[in-house]
N, C-alpha and C positions, 0 to 999 in steps of 0.2 A: 439430480435433481431436488431442493428441496424448496417450498414456499414460493416456486414457482421460478427458483434459481439455477442455473449450471455452477454447479462445484465443479474447480477441476482440479489436481493436486500442482506441488511442483516438476513434477516429469512431465505432465501434460501440457505444462506450460511453458516447458520450455522447448517442447517438442511443437506447438504451438508456433514459440515465438520465432524457430528457424522457421517455420512455412509461412511467416510476414507477418502473427499478432503484434499489438501492441500491447506493453505492461504499460498501466496507469498505476502508480500509484499515488493513495490515497492519504498518505501518513502524514502528521503536518511536518511544516517545514525543517525543526529541530530535533525530529524521531528520525527523519530522512536522509542524513548527513553521513552519520555513523558507518552504519552498513547500507548499501546498493544493490539493487539489484544489479547484477552486471549480463544484457540483454540488449539484445541490436536495437530496439525502437523501445525507452522508456521515455514517459510522460509524468510531472510530478504535479497532483492535483491534490490538492489537501483538501480532505471531505468538507472542511469549515467553507473551500468557497467554488468547491465544483456545483452549487445551485448557479452561482453567478457566474462559471466559466463553463460547462457540459459540452454547451454548443458552437465549442471550438476543439471540442475533440474529434480524432478523424476517423471517423465510422464506416468509411469505406473498406477500412479492414474490419478484422476480427478485435476485439480488446478484451482483456482480463483485468481485473481490478485487485489489487493485491495491497495489504499492509502488515502492520508488525504478528497478528492472531489470523487473521482470517474476517474480522465481526466490524468494522468499521467499512472494509472493504465494498462485505453483503450489503450492508447499507448503501453505500454506493450504487451497488447495481439497483436494488430494489427503487430508490430517486429514480434512477434513468427509464428502467421501463415504465414505472408509472409515467415519464414524458414521451412513453412510444418508443424506446430505443430496443433496439434487438442485434441480434450480433455481439454478445455481453456474456461476460461471467466473471464469478469469484474465486480466485485462488483461497482454497481452504487449506489453511495453517499459515499464511502466510510466511513474512522475511525468517519464521524462527523455526519451522518445519522446511523450509529453503534451504537456510544454512545446516538443519538437522542432516536429510538429504545429501550435503556436500555439495550444492549448484555454485557456482559461479558467483562470488560477491566483490565488491569493491567497498574496502575497507578504510576511514581515515579515522586513525588512533585519536587524534586531538579532538575529535567529535564526540568521546563518547560521554556516555548515560549513564546517570544513578537514580534510584532510587527504587523501595521497599518494593511494589509490584509497577507491574507495565502502568495503571491508570496514575502514577507517581512519578513518571520519567521527568529529569532534567537535565542538563546540561552540568559533567561532572565537578568540574572546573568552574565554575560559576557558583559565587556565592550569589546563595537568595538573600532578597531582602526581604524580613520578616517588620510586624512592627510591633512593639510589646504595649501592651498596657497596664496602666499603674494605676 
């Protein structure tokens, strides 16, 4: 626990998912197509729409929030805690730690991303539109 948020490891996440927990991937759409958590129950709910959609999540089951590195998913947990939701956790390390620990992934190579850091990721094979200033 830190800042009132329960953090679980990828190993704990796998164990909890095997016992019925639901993994909620809060990565934005363009970030969640290349590598996907391979678990029984997975819901995509980008953080950008969570405020509008959080009531639709299955709160009758434990929910574990995940993202690329565990930062935005922590924001998701804090948001839901502020709404009075319980039985929720953040997966520390996100898909980066999940992959490093060799847990199952579904990979679609046609959806690869590129960028100099996590904050700059974008689809790899798509040209970026830029405006030139003359």
